[in-house]
MIDOSE-1310 file (N, C-alpha, C; in nm, 2 decimals, decimal comma, always signed):
residues 289
mtvp	+0,64/+2,77/-0,79/+0,56/+2,67/-0,86/+0,46/+2,59/-0,77; +0,36/+2,60/-0,79/+0,24/+2,52/-0,73/+0,28/+2,34/-0,71; +0,26/+2,32/-0,59/+0,28/+2,16/-0,60/+0,14/+2,10/-0,62; +0,14/+2,00/-0,70/+0,02/+1,93/-0,73/-0,03/+1,86/-0,62
qvti	-0,16/+1,84/-0,59/-0,23/+1,78/-0,48/-0,20/+1,60/-0,50; -0,18/+1,54/-0,61/-0,16/+1,41/-0,61/-0,02/+1,39/-0,68; +0,02/+1,27/-0,64/+0,17/+1,22/-0,68/+0,13/+1,08/-0,72; +0,17/+1,05/-0,84/+0,15/+0,91/-0,89/+0,30/+0,84/-0,88
vipt	+0,31/+0,75/-0,78/+0,44/+0,69/-0,76/+0,43/+0,54/-0,84; +0,54/+0,54/-0,92/+0,58/+0,43/-1,02/+0,68/+0,35/-0,97; +0,66/+0,23/-0,88/+0,77/+0,14/-0,85/+0,80/+0,06/-0,99; +0,94/+0,03/-1,02/+0,98/-0,03/-1,14/+1,08/-0,12/-1,09
fnrs	+1,09/-0,24/-1,18/+1,19/-0,34/-1,20/+1,19/-0,41/-1,31; +1,32/-0,37/-1,38/+1,33/-0,45/-1,53/+1,20/-0,46/-1,59; +1,15/-0,36/-1,63/+1,02/-0,38/-1,71/+1,02/-0,23/-1,79; +1,13/-0,21/-1,87/+1,13/-0,07/-1,91/+1,04/-0,07/-2,06
amlr	+1,01/-0,20/-2,11/+0,92/-0,20/-2,21/+0,74/-0,16/-2,19; +0,75/-0,19/-2,05/+0,60/-0,17/-2,00/+0,59/-0,03/-1,93; +0,72/+0,01/-1,89/+0,73/+0,14/-1,81/+0,67/+0,28/-1,90; +0,72/+0,27/-2,01/+0,70/+0,39/-2,11/+0,55/+0,43/-2,08
rcve	+0,47/+0,32/-2,13/+0,32/+0,33/-2,13/+0,27/+0,39/-1,98; +0,30/+0,30/-1,90/+0,26/+0,35/-1,75/+0,31/+0,50/-1,71; +0,41/+0,55/-1,75/+0,45/+0,71/-1,74/+0,37/+0,78/-1,83; +0,35/+0,74/-1,94/+0,27/+0,83/-2,04/+0,13/+0,83/-1,99
sala	+0,07/+0,74/-1,93/-0,10/+0,76/-1,88/-0,08/+0,82/-1,76; +0,04/+0,82/-1,68/+0,05/+0,91/-1,55/+0,06/+1,06/-1,59; +0,13/+1,10/-1,70/+0,16/+1,23/-1,75/+0,02/+1,28/-1,82; -0,07/+1,19/-1,87/-0,18/+1,22/-1,95/-0,30/+1,27/-1,84
qtqv	-0,28/+1,26/-1,74/-0,39/+1,26/-1,63/-0,48/+1,43/-1,67; -0,61/+1,43/-1,67/-0,65/+1,55/-1,67/-0,65/+1,65/-1,56; -0,61/+1,58/-1,45/-0,56/+1,68/-1,35/-0,41/+1,66/-1,32; -0,35/+1,77/-1,32/-0,17/+1,77/-1,32/-0,16/+1,70/-1,20
cevi	-0,04/+1,60/-1,23/+0,02/+1,52/-1,10/+0,14/+1,52/-1,10; +0,21/+1,51/-1,00/+0,37/+1,49/-0,99/+0,38/+1,35/-1,01; +0,49/+1,30/-1,09/+0,53/+1,17/-1,11/+0,65/+1,13/-1,10; +0,65/+1,01/-0,98/+0,78/+0,96/-0,95/+0,80/+0,84/-0,99
vvdh	+0,91/+0,80/-1,09/+0,93/+0,65/-1,09/+1,04/+0,63/-1,01; +1,04/+0,51/-0,92/+1,11/+0,47/-0,85/+1,17/+0,32/-0,92; +1,31/+0,32/-0,92/+1,36/+0,20/-0,95/+1,48/+0,16/-0,85; +1,45/+0,04/-0,81/+1,53/-0,04/-0,72/+1,59/-0,15/-0,78
gssd	+1,73/-0,13/-0,86/+1,81/-0,24/-0,89/+1,77/-0,29/-1,04; +1,74/-0,22/-1,13/+1,69/-0,24/-1,26/+1,84/-0,27/-1,32; +1,83/-0,38/-1,42/+1,95/-0,39/-1,50/+1,93/-0,38/-1,65; +1,82/-0,34/-1,68/+1,78/-0,33/-1,82/+1,80/-0,17/-1,88
dtpa	+1,73/-0,13/-1,95/+1,74/+0,01/-2,01/+1,63/+0,09/-1,95; +1,60/+0,08/-1,80/+1,50/+0,14/-1,74/+1,57/+0,30/-1,73; +1,67/+0,31/-1,67/+1,72/+0,46/-1,65/+1,71/+0,53/-1,80; +1,73/+0,50/-1,90/+1,72/+0,56/-2,03/+1,58/+0,60/-2,07
vaas	+1,50/+0,48/-2,03/+1,35/+0,51/-2,07/+1,30/+0,63/-1,97; +1,34/+0,62/-1,85/+1,32/+0,74/-1,74/+1,38/+0,87/-1,79; +1,51/+0,86/-1,84/+1,55/+0,97/-1,88/+1,49/+1,05/-2,01; +1,45/+0,96/-2,09/+1,37/+1,04/-2,19/+1,23/+1,13/-2,16
fgdr	+1,18/+1,10/-2,04/+1,07/+1,19/-2,02/+1,11/+1,33/-1,95; +1,27/+1,34/-1,96/+1,32/+1,46/-1,89/+1,28/+1,53/-1,75; +1,23/+1,63/-1,73/+1,19/+1,69/-1,60/+1,04/+1,69/-1,59; +0,99/+1,62/-1,66/+0,84/+1,60/-1,64/+0,82/+1,49/-1,54
iryl	+0,90/+1,40/-1,51/+0,91/+1,29/-1,38/+1,04/+1,33/-1,31; +1,00/+1,27/-1,18/+1,14/+1,26/-1,09/+1,17/+1,10/-1,11; +1,29/+1,09/-1,11/+1,36/+0,92/-1,12/+1,44/+0,92/-1,01; +1,39/+0,82/-0,92/+1,48/+0,79/-0,81/+1,54/+0,63/-0,83
rrdv	+1,65/+0,62/-0,81/+1,72/+0,48/-0,84/+1,79/+0,46/-0,75; +1,79/+0,33/-0,72/+1,86/+0,28/-0,61/+1,93/+0,17/-0,64; +2,07/+0,12/-0,67/+2,14/+0,03/-0,72/+2,11/-0,10/-0,68; +2,08/-0,11/-0,53/+2,04/-0,25/-0,45/+1,93/-0,23/-0,44
dhgv	+1,84/-0,35/-0,44/+1,72/-0,34/-0,42/+1,68/-0,43/-0,28; +1,61/-0,39/-0,21/+1,60/-0,41/-0,04/+1,45/-0,48/-0,05; +1,38/-0,48/-0,14/+1,25/-0,53/-0,14/+1,14/-0,44/-0,20; +1,01/-0,49/-0,24/+0,93/-0,42/-0,29/+0,89/-0,30/-0,21
hfcw	+0,85/-0,36/-0,09/+0,81/-0,24/+0,02/+0,89/-0,13/+0,03; +1,02/-0,14/+0,02/+1,11/-0,03/+0,03/+1,10/+0,06/-0,09; +1,08/-0,01/-0,20/+1,07/+0,06/-0,34/+0,95/+0,14/-0,32; +0,83/+0,11/-0,29/+0,71/+0,21/-0,24/+0,70/+0,30/-0,16
ldgv	+0,80/+0,25/-0,05/+0,80/+0,37/+0,06/+0,90/+0,47/+0,02; +1,01/+0,43/-0,08/+1,10/+0,54/-0,12/+1,02/+0,64/-0,19; +0,92/+0,60/-0,30/+0,84/+0,71/-0,35/+0,76/+0,77/-0,28; +0,69/+0,71/-0,17/+0,59/+0,78/-0,10/+0,65/+0,88/-0,02
inar	+0,77/+0,86/+0,05/+0,80/+0,95/+0,13/+0,89/+1,09/+0,05; +0,90/+1,06/-0,09/+0,95/+1,15/-0,16/+0,86/+1,23/-0,25; +0,73/+1,19/-0,21/+0,61/+1,23/-0,30/+0,58/+1,39/-0,23; +0,56/+1,48/-0,32/+0,49/+1,62/-0,25/+0,36/+1,62/-0,24
gkfv	+0,29/+1,56/-0,31/+0,13/+1,55/-0,28/+0,06/+1,51/-0,18; -0,05/+1,56/-0,12/-0,12/+1,51/-0,03/-0,17/+1,38/-0,04; -0,19/+1,34/-0,17/-0,25/+1,23/-0,22/-0,18/+1,17/-0,29; -0,14/+1,01/-0,29/-0,07/+0,92/-0,38/-0,13/+0,80/-0,43
hlnf	-0,11/+0,80/-0,56/-0,17/+0,67/-0,63/-0,03/+0,57/-0,65; -0,02/+0,47/-0,59/+0,07/+0,37/-0,65/+0,05/+0,29/-0,78; +0,12/+0,34/-0,87/+0,08/+0,28/-1,02/+0,19/+0,17/-1,05; +0,16/+0,02/-1,03/+0,25/-0,04/-1,09/+0,30/-0,05/-1,22
dddf	+0,44/-0,08/-1,27/+0,49/-0,06/-1,39/+0,43/-0,14/-1,49; +0,35/-0,23/-1,48/+0,30/-0,30/-1,60/+0,15/-0,25/-1,59; +0,09/-0,17/-1,52/-0,03/-0,12/-1,53/-0,05/+0,02/-1,60; -0,16/+0,07/-1,63/-0,16/+0,21/-1,66/-0,31/+0,27/-1,64
lqpt	-0,33/+0,39/-1,64/-0,44/+0,48/-1,59/-0,55/+0,53/-1,72; -0,66/+0,53/-1,70/-0,72/+0,60/-1,81/-0,72/+0,77/-1,77; -0,73/+0,85/-1,87/-0,68/+1,01/-1,84/-0,76/+1,05/-1,73; -0,88/+1,00/-1,71/-0,95/+1,08/-1,59/-0,96/+1,02/-1,47
fver	-0,87/+0,94/-1,43/-0,84/+0,85/-1,32/-0,85/+0,96/-1,20; -0,73/+1,03/-1,20/-0,71/+1,12/-1,07/-0,82/+1,22/-1,05; -0,84/+1,30/-1,16/-0,94/+1,39/-1,15/-1,10/+1,36/-1,10; -1,14/+1,22/-1,15/-1,25/+1,16/-1,09/-1,25/+1,11/-0,95
cmal	-1,13/+1,07/-0,92/-1,15/+1,02/-0,77/-1,13/+1,13/-0,67; -1,03/+1,26/-0,71/-1,05/+1,37/-0,63/-1,17/+1,43/-0,59; -1,25/+1,42/-0,71/-1,38/+1,48/-0,68/-1,46/+1,42/-0,58; -1,43/+1,29/-0,55/-1,49/+1,25/-0,43/-1,42/+1,23/-0,32
msdd	-1,32/+1,31/-0,30/-1,25/+1,31/-0,20/-1,28/+1,42/-0,10; -1,29/+1,39/+0,05/-1,32/+1,50/+0,15/-1,28/+1,44/+0,29; -1,31/+1,55/+0,36/-1,23/+1,54/+0,48/-1,27/+1,39/+0,56; -1,38/+1,31/+0,53/-1,43/+1,18/+0,59/-1,42/+1,06/+0,50
valc	-1,36/+1,09/+0,38/-1,36/+1,00/+0,30/-1,20/+0,94/+0,31; -1,17/+0,80/+0,32/-1,07/+0,74/+0,33/-1,01/+0,74/+0,22; -1,07/+0,71/+0,12/-0,96/+0,67/-0,02/-1,10/+0,66/-0,16; -1,05/+0,66/-0,23/-1,15/+0,66/-0,35/-1,08/+0,55/-0,45
ftva	-1,16/+0,46/-0,51/-1,12/+0,37/-0,56/-1,23/+0,35/-0,71; -1,16/+0,29/-0,82/-1,27/+0,24/-0,95/-1,27/+0,09/-0,98; -1,36/+0,10/-1,06/-1,35/-0,05/-1,16/-1,23/-0,06/-1,21; -1,16/-0,17/-1,24/-1,02/-0,20/-1,33/-1,06/-0,31/-1,41
eird	-1,01/-0,29/-1,54/-1,01/-0,36/-1,62/-0,89/-0,47/-1,60; -0,89/-0,58/-1,65/-0,77/-0,67/-1,68/-0,75/-0,69/-1,84; -0,65/-0,67/-1,86/-0,63/-0,70/-2,01/-0,50/-0,78/-2,04; -0,53/-0,87/-2,14/-0,42/-0,96/-2,19/-0,29/-0,85/-2,26
easg	-0,17/-0,88/-2,20/-0,09/-0,82/-2,26/-0,05/-0,82/-2,40; -0,04/-0,96/-2,43/-0,01/-1,01/-2,58/-0,10/-0,96/-2,68; -0,22/-0,98/-2,65/-0,31/-0,95/-2,76/-0,40/-0,83/-2,73; -0,38/-0,78/-2,62/-0,47/-0,62/-2,60/-0,61/-0,66/-2,56
rklq	-0,66/-0,79/-2,54/-0,79/-0,81/-2,54/-0,84/-0,81/-2,39; -0,96/-0,75/-2,36/-1,00/-0,74/-2,22/-1,05/-0,85/-2,16; -1,01/-0,93/-2,07/-1,03/-1,04/-2,00/-1,15/-1,03/-1,91; -1,16/-0,94/-1,84/-1,26/-0,93/-1,71/-1,23/-0,78/-1,67
ecft	-1,36/-0,74/-1,59/-1,35/-0,62/-1,51/-1,37/-0,67/-1,34; -1,30/-0,58/-1,27/-1,28/-0,63/-1,11/-1,33/-0,52/-1,03; -1,36/-0,57/-0,90/-1,45/-0,46/-0,82/-1,56/-0,39/-0,86; -1,64/-0,49/-0,94/-1,75/-0,41/-0,99/-1,88/-0,49/-0,88
gfgr	-1,99/-0,44/-0,91/-2,10/-0,49/-0,84/-2,11/-0,42/-0,69; -2,02/-0,30/-0,67/-2,02/-0,23/-0,54/-2,11/-0,14/-0,55; -2,19/-0,08/-0,66/-2,30/+0,03/-0,67/-2,24/+0,12/-0,76; -2,33/+0,23/-0,77/-2,32/+0,33/-0,86/-2,19/+0,41/-0,83
tgvy	-2,14/+0,51/-0,89/-2,03/+0,61/-0,88/-2,11/+0,71/-0,75; -2,02/+0,70/-0,63/-2,05/+0,78/-0,52/-1,99/+0,75/-0,42; -2,01/+0,79/-0,27/-1,96/+0,81/-0,16/-2,03/+0,68/-0,10; -1,97/+0,58/-0,02/-2,03/+0,49/+0,05/-1,96/+0,49/+0,19
sasr	-2,01/+0,39/+0,28/-1,95/+0,37/+0,41/-1,83/+0,25/+0,40; -1,72/+0,31/+0,48/-1,62/+0,21/+0,49/-1,62/+0,09/+0,51; -1,73/+0,07/+0,60/-1,75/-0,08/+0,65/-1,81/-0,17/+0,49; -1,88/-0,09/+0,41/-1,89/-0,17/+0,29/-1,79/-0,22/+0,21
fmtl	-1,68/-0,09/+0,20/-1,56/-0,13/+0,13/-1,50/-0,25/+0,18; -1,49/-0,25/+0,33/-1,42/-0,36/+0,39/-1,51/-0,51/+0,36; -1,62/-0,52/+0,33/-1,66/-0,65/+0,30/-1,60/-0,69/+0,16; -1,58/-0,59/+0,06/-1,53/-0,65/-0,05/-1,39/-0,66/-0,01
qikg	-1,26/-0,62/+0,06/-1,16/-0,64/+0,09/-1,15/-0,76/+0,16; -1,24/-0,78/+0,26/-1,22/-0,89/+0,35/-1,24/-1,05/+0,22; -1,30/-1,02/+0,14/-1,32/-1,12/+0,06/-1,23/-1,14/-0,03; -1,15/-1,04/-0,08/-1,03/-1,04/-0,16/-0,96/-0,93/-0,16
lvsp	-0,92/-0,85/-0,27/-0,82/-0,77/-0,26/-0,85/-0,65/-0,38; -0,90/-0,51/-0,32/-0,91/-0,41/-0,38/-0,74/-0,35/-0,41; -0,68/-0,34/-0,54/-0,55/-0,36/-0,54/-0,54/-0,18/-0,52; -0,39/-0,17/-0,48/-0,39/-0,04/-0,47/-0,39/+0,05/-0,61
gail	-0,35/-0,02/-0,72/-0,32/+0,01/-0,85/-0,47/+0,06/-0,90; -0,57/+0,07/-0,83/-0,71/+0,12/-0,85/-0,76/+0,23/-0,74; -0,64/+0,23/-0,66/-0,73/+0,34/-0,54/-0,61/+0,46/-0,52; -0,68/+0,58/-0,48/-0,61/+0,68/-0,45/-0,64/+0,70/-0,27
lrrq	-0,52/+0,73/-0,23/-0,49/+0,74/-0,08/-0,42/+0,86/-0,03; -0,43/+0,92/+0,07/-0,36/+1,00/+0,14/-0,25/+0,96/+0,18; -0,12/+1,03/+0,16/+0,02/+1,01/+0,16/+0,06/+0,96/+0,30; +0,01/+1,04/+0,42/+0,00/+1,01/+0,56/-0,03/+0,88/+0,59
dild	-0,17/+0,85/+0,53/-0,20/+0,71/+0,56/-0,14/+0,59/+0,52; -0,08/+0,60/+0,39/-0,01/+0,50/+0,35/+0,15/+0,49/+0,44; +0,20/+0,63/+0,49/+0,32/+0,60/+0,57/+0,28/+0,54/+0,70; +0,18/+0,56/+0,75/+0,16/+0,52/+0,86/+0,10/+0,37/+0,87
alfv	+0,06/+0,30/+0,76/+0,03/+0,17/+0,74/+0,12/+0,08/+0,69; +0,20/+0,12/+0,59/+0,32/+0,06/+0,50/+0,41/-0,02/+0,56; +0,40/-0,16/+0,61/+0,49/-0,22/+0,68/+0,60/-0,25/+0,58; +0,74/-0,26/+0,59/+0,82/-0,27/+0,50/+0,89/-0,42/+0,50
grvp	+0,83/-0,48/+0,63/+0,91/-0,62/+0,67/+0,77/-0,69/+0,68; +0,76/-0,81/+0,76/+0,65/-0,86/+0,77/+0,51/-0,82/+0,86; +0,43/-0,82/+0,81/+0,30/-0,77/+0,90/+0,31/-0,83/+1,02; +0,28/-0,74/+1,14/+0,29/-0,80/+1,27/+0,21/-0,93/+1,28
falh	+0,25/-1,01/+1,37/+0,19/-1,14/+1,39/+0,18/-1,24/+1,29; +0,25/-1,23/+1,18/+0,22/-1,30/+1,05/+0,33/-1,43/+1,04; +0,25/-1,52/+1,00/+0,36/-1,65/+1,01/+0,39/-1,65/+0,84; +0,34/-1,59/+0,76/+0,36/-1,60/+0,63/+0,39/-1,48/+0,55
eyrg	+0,47/-1,46/+0,43/+0,48/-1,36/+0,37/+0,51/-1,41/+0,22; +0,45/-1,34/+0,13/+0,51/-1,36/+0,00/+0,51/-1,25/-0,09; +0,63/-1,21/-0,17/+0,65/-1,11/-0,24/+0,56/-0,97/-0,22; +0,59/-0,92/-0,12/+0,50/-0,80/-0,09/+0,36/-0,80/-0,07
vgpd	+0,32/-0,94/-0,06/+0,17/-0,93/-0,06/+0,12/-0,93/+0,10; +0,01/-0,86/+0,13/-0,01/-0,85/+0,28/-0,01/-0,66/+0,30; +0,09/-0,62/+0,30/+0,11/-0,46/+0,32/+0,02/-0,41/+0,19; +0,01/-0,45/+0,08/-0,06/-0,40/-0,01/-0,23/-0,36/+0,01
wlms	-0,26/-0,49/+0,09/-0,39/-0,49/+0,14/-0,43/-0,39/+0,26; -0,34/-0,40/+0,35/-0,32/-0,31/+0,48/-0,32/-0,16/+0,43; -0,28/-0,12/+0,34/-0,26/+0,02/+0,31/-0,40/+0,09/+0,29; -0,47/+0,01/+0,24/-0,62/+0,07/+0,23/-0,72/+0,04/+0,34
amat	-0,71/-0,07/+0,39/-0,78/-0,14/+0,53/-0,75/-0,05/+0,62; -0,64/-0,02/+0,66/-0,60/+0,05/+0,79/-0,67/+0,23/+0,78; -0,67/+0,25/+0,65/-0,72/+0,38/+0,64/-0,89/+0,38/+0,68; -0,95/+0,29/+0,65/-1,10/+0,28/+0,70/-1,12/+0,26/+0,84
lryp	-1,00/+0,25/+0,94/-1,02/+0,29/+1,07/-1,02/+0,44/+1,11; -0,98/+0,50/+1,00/-0,95/+0,67/+1,06/-1,09/+0,75/+1,00; -1,14/+0,70/+0,87/-1,23/+0,75/+0,82/-1,35/+0,69/+0,77; -1,50/+0,74/+0,77/-1,59/+0,67/+0,79/-1,67/+0,64/+0,66
kvgf	-1,60/+0,68/+0,57/-1,67/+0,66/+0,40/-1,54/+0,66/+0,31; -1,59/+0,58/+0,21/-1,51/+0,57/+0,09/-1,56/+0,63/-0,06; -1,49/+0,65/-0,15/-1,53/+0,72/-0,27/-1,52/+0,56/-0,38; -1,61/+0,58/-0,48/-1,64/+0,46/-0,58/-1,65/+0,51/-0,70
iaep	-1,57/+0,47/-0,81/-1,64/+0,50/-0,93/-1,65/+0,39/-1,03; -1,78/+0,38/-1,07/-1,82/+0,26/-1,13/-1,77/+0,26/-1,30; -1,68/+0,28/-1,32/-1,62/+0,29/-1,45/-1,46/+0,23/-1,47; -1,43/+0,14/-1,55/-1,27/+0,08/-1,53/-1,18/+0,18/-1,58
lavf	-1,15/+0,28/-1,47/-1,02/+0,38/-1,51/-0,90/+0,37/-1,45; -0,87/+0,21/-1,44/-0,74/+0,15/-1,40/-0,72/+0,03/-1,50; -0,61/+0,00/-1,57/-0,61/-0,09/-1,64/-0,49/-0,21/-1,59; -0,52/-0,32/-1,57/-0,43/-0,42/-1,53/-0,38/-0,50/-1,63
sahe	-0,26/-0,52/-1,65/-0,21/-0,63/-1,76/-0,18/-0,76/-1,70; -0,23/-0,85/-1,75/-0,21/-1,01/-1,76/-0,10/-1,05/-1,84; +0,02/-1,08/-1,78/+0,12/-1,15/-1,87/+0,19/-1,22/-1,77; +0,31/-1,29/-1,83/+0,40/-1,42/-1,77/+0,46/-1,34/-1,65
gsit	+0,49/-1,23/-1,65/+0,57/-1,18/-1,55/+0,49/-1,13/-1,43; +0,36/-1,15/-1,43/+0,25/-1,10/-1,34/+0,29/-1,19/-1,19; +0,29/-1,11/-1,08/+0,31/-1,18/-0,96/+0,17/-1,27/-0,95; +0,06/-1,20/-0,96/-0,09/-1,28/-0,95/-0,07/-1,38/-1,05
vdaq	-0,05/-1,34/-1,18/-0,09/-1,46/-1,29/+0,03/-1,60/-1,25; +0,14/-1,55/-1,23/+0,21/-1,66/-1,19/+0,19/-1,74/-1,06; +0,12/-1,68/-0,95/+0,08/-1,76/-0,84/-0,04/-1,83/-0,88; -0,14/-1,79/-0,95/-0,24/-1,85/-0,99/-0,22/-1,99/-1,07
rdka	-0,09/-2,00/-1,13/-0,06/-2,13/-1,21/+0,02/-2,22/-1,14; +0,05/-2,17/-1,01/+0,13/-2,27/-0,92/+0,07/-2,29/-0,81; +0,02/-2,41/-0,74/-0,06/-2,42/-0,64/+0,02/-2,39/-0,52; +0,13/-2,41/-0,51/+0,20/-2,37/-0,39/+0,24/-2,23/-0,37
kkka	+0,27/-2,17/-0,47/+0,27/-2,01/-0,48/+0,13/-1,95/-0,43; +0,03/-2,00/-0,49/-0,12/-1,95/-0,46/-0,14/-1,98/-0,32; -0,11/-2,09/-0,27/-0,13/-2,11/-0,13/-0,05/-1,98/-0,03; +0,07/-1,98/-0,09/+0,16/-1,87/+0,00/+0,10/-1,74/-0,02
lqaa	+0,04/-1,72/-0,13/-0,01/-1,58/-0,16/-0,15/-1,56/-0,07; -0,24/-1,63/-0,05/-0,34/-1,66/+0,01/-0,32/-1,65/+0,17; -0,22/-1,70/+0,21/-0,18/-1,71/+0,36/-0,13/-1,59/+0,39; -0,05/-1,51/+0,32/+0,01/-1,39/+0,33/-0,14/-1,27/+0,32
yqaa	-0,21/-1,29/+0,24/-0,34/-1,20/+0,27/-0,42/-1,24/+0,39; -0,41/-1,37/+0,43/-0,49/-1,40/+0,56/-0,43/-1,32/+0,67; -0,30/-1,33/+0,66/-0,21/-1,28/+0,78/-0,25/-1,12/+0,78; -0,27/-1,05/+0,69/-0,29/-0,92/+0,69/-0,43/-0,90/+0,73
rryy	-0,52/-0,96/+0,69/-0,67/-0,96/+0,74/-0,65/-0,98/+0,91; -0,59/-1,07/+0,95/-0,61/-1,11/+1,10/-0,57/-0,98/+1,16; -0,46/-0,93/+1,13/-0,38/-0,80/+1,18/-0,51/-0,67/+1,19; -0,56/-0,70/+1,07/-0,64/-0,56/+1,06/-0,76/-0,59/+1,16
vvar	-0,82/-0,71/+1,17/-0,90/-0,75/+1,27/-0,88/-0,72/+1,42; -0,73/-0,74/+1,45/-0,69/-0,70/+1,58/-0,67/-0,53/+1,58; -0,63/-0,49/+1,51/-0,65/-0,34/+1,52/-0,79/-0,24/+1,50; -0,89/-0,33/+1,47/-1,02/-0,30/+1,47/-1,08/-0,31/+1,59
aika	-1,04/-0,42/+1,66/-1,07/-0,46/+1,78/-1,02/-0,38/+1,92; -0,90/-0,33/+1,87/-0,86/-0,22/+1,96/-0,92/-0,11/+1,98; -0,95/-0,06/+1,86/-1,05/+0,07/+1,84/-1,18/+0,05/+1,89; -1,24/-0,07/+1,84/-1,39/-0,05/+1,90/-1,38/-0,08/+2,05
lrld	-1,30/-0,16/+2,10/-1,32/-0,19/+2,25/-1,23/-0,09/+2,33; -1,16/+0,01/+2,29/-1,09/+0,09/+2,34/-0,97/+0,01/+2,44; -0,90/-0,08/+2,37/-0,81/-0,16/+2,41/-0,68/-0,08/+2,46; -0,68/+0,02/+2,39/-0,56/+0,11/+2,41/-0,57/+0,18/+2,56
llag	-0,68/+0,19/+2,63/-0,69/+0,21/+2,75/-0,63/+0,13/+2,88; -0,69/-0,01/+2,81/-0,64/-0,12/+2,88/-0,49/-0,13/+2,88; -0,43/-0,10/+2,76/-0,29/-0,11/+2,74/-0,22/-0,03/+2,83; -0,27/+0,10/+2,85/-0,23/+0,21/+2,93/-0,22/+0,17/+3,08
lglf	-0,32/+0,07/+3,11/-0,30/+0,03/+3,25/-0,20/-0,09/+3,27; -0,19/-0,18/+3,14/-0,10/-0,27/+3,14/+0,07/-0,22/+3,18; +0,07/-0,10/+3,10/+0,18/-0,05/+3,10/+0,23/+0,01/+3,21; +0,15/+0,06/+3,30/+0,16/+0,12/+3,42/+0,17/+0,01/+3,52
ilrv	+0,13/-0,14/+3,52/+0,15/-0,23/+3,61/+0,30/-0,31/+3,57; +0,35/-0,28/+3,45/+0,47/-0,32/+3,40/+0,56/-0,24/+3,48; +0,54/-0,07/+3,47/+0,64/+0,01/+3,52/+0,67/-0,01/+3,67; +0,57/-0,05/+3,73/+0,55/-0,06/+3,88/+0,63/-0,19/+3,92
gari	+0,62/-0,30/+3,84/+0,69/-0,43/+3,84/+0,84/-0,43/+3,81; +0,85/-0,32/+3,70/+0,99/-0,30/+3,71/+1,10/-0,22/+3,79; +1,00/-0,13/+3,85/+1,06/-0,06/+3,97/+1,11/-0,17/+4,11; +0,98/-0,23/+4,13/+1,00/-0,35/+4,23/+1,12/-0,41/+4,21
aygf	+1,12/-0,47/+4,08/+1,22/-0,55/+4,08/+1,37/-0,49/+4,09; +1,35/-0,38/+4,03/+1,48/-0,29/+4,01/+1,54/-0,30/+4,18; +1,44/-0,25/+4,27/+1,45/-0,21/+4,43/+1,52/-0,33/+4,47; +1,46/-0,47/+4,43/+1,52/-0,60/+4,49/+1,66/-0,59/+4,46
hslf	+1,68/-0,58/+4,33/+1,83/-0,61/+4,25/+1,89/-0,53/+4,32; +1,88/-0,41/+4,33/+1,96/-0,33/+4,41/+1,99/-0,36/+4,54; +1,89/-0,39/+4,63/+1,92/-0,44/+4,76/+1,99/-0,57/+4,76; +2,00/-0,65/+4,68/+2,06/-0,79/+4,67/+2,21/-0,74/+4,65
nrkr	+2,24/-0,66/+4,57/+2,39/-0,61/+4,53/+2,44/-0,54/+4,64; +2,37/-0,45/+4,72/+2,42/-0,38/+4,82/+2,46/-0,48/+4,93; +2,38/-0,59/+4,96/+2,40/-0,67/+5,05/+2,52/-0,79/+5,01; +2,53/-0,79/+4,91/+2,64/-0,89/+4,86/+2,76/-0,80/+4,85
tret	+2,76/-0,69/+4,84/+2,89/-0,57/+4,85/+2,94/-0,59/+4,97; +2,84/-0,58/+5,09/+2,88/-0,58/+5,21/+2,94/-0,70/+5,29; +2,88/-0,83/+5,23/+2,94/-0,97/+5,28/+3,06/-0,98/+5,21; +3,11/-0,93/+5,10/+3,23/-0,94/+5,02/+3,32/-0,87/+5,12
l	+3,29/-0,75/+5,16/+3,40/-0,66/+5,24/+3,41/-0,71/+5,36
């Protein structure tokens, strides 16, 4: 059996009513994809919904939830495709999302993203489109993508990435040097930002091929209504941006070479300190005797 190039990973938690629509949109892609549903600790009928799809999907369940990052990581680790799309359980894709993104992927392209539509869950009404104004469908410089990322967030729900790049950049704990964290916020931004340090270009599709649901249980909607939560969300994203700037400076200034020199100095210092320590211990042993 040929392994599909793309795996769609669907992390889920107690959203069985929305999960079915999400899975159906993944299975309806015009380019065949592997579909993995990752359930960390759901207490509703999520297992039954997953079972209804039979062997058309892979269902991974953990009875204990260790956090959203571990749920994402569980799916990506088990993905067999070279490319991965993280599709959150309350969102869904238009049928050509994967095919259109893959058409723009090449060895020098870090990722491909599309315009996304935000739709009211209760009424089905289109509220707005996001990630617009980038240009026409095509390939652009990665730096142009980062100007969009620095101002906000291009959600993983609208992005196709390489599996290896996600594994290399997905922090399952607090982002390094971060003083703030908020419910998975930060690592979602870094997954795509860090990939742009490896490849010079990104692909963009100027059509809303990803659909995000606005509803009461949405983390983003919830945060926008609560000032304290909104502040915490913004602080978490700012911490991720700062870490990206540090990583970019390391690459641009070749600080890795300086780090090598620093490591050499630390090793020499450690050997000298060990020598003095050993000499002191031998002297003390002789005095005791």
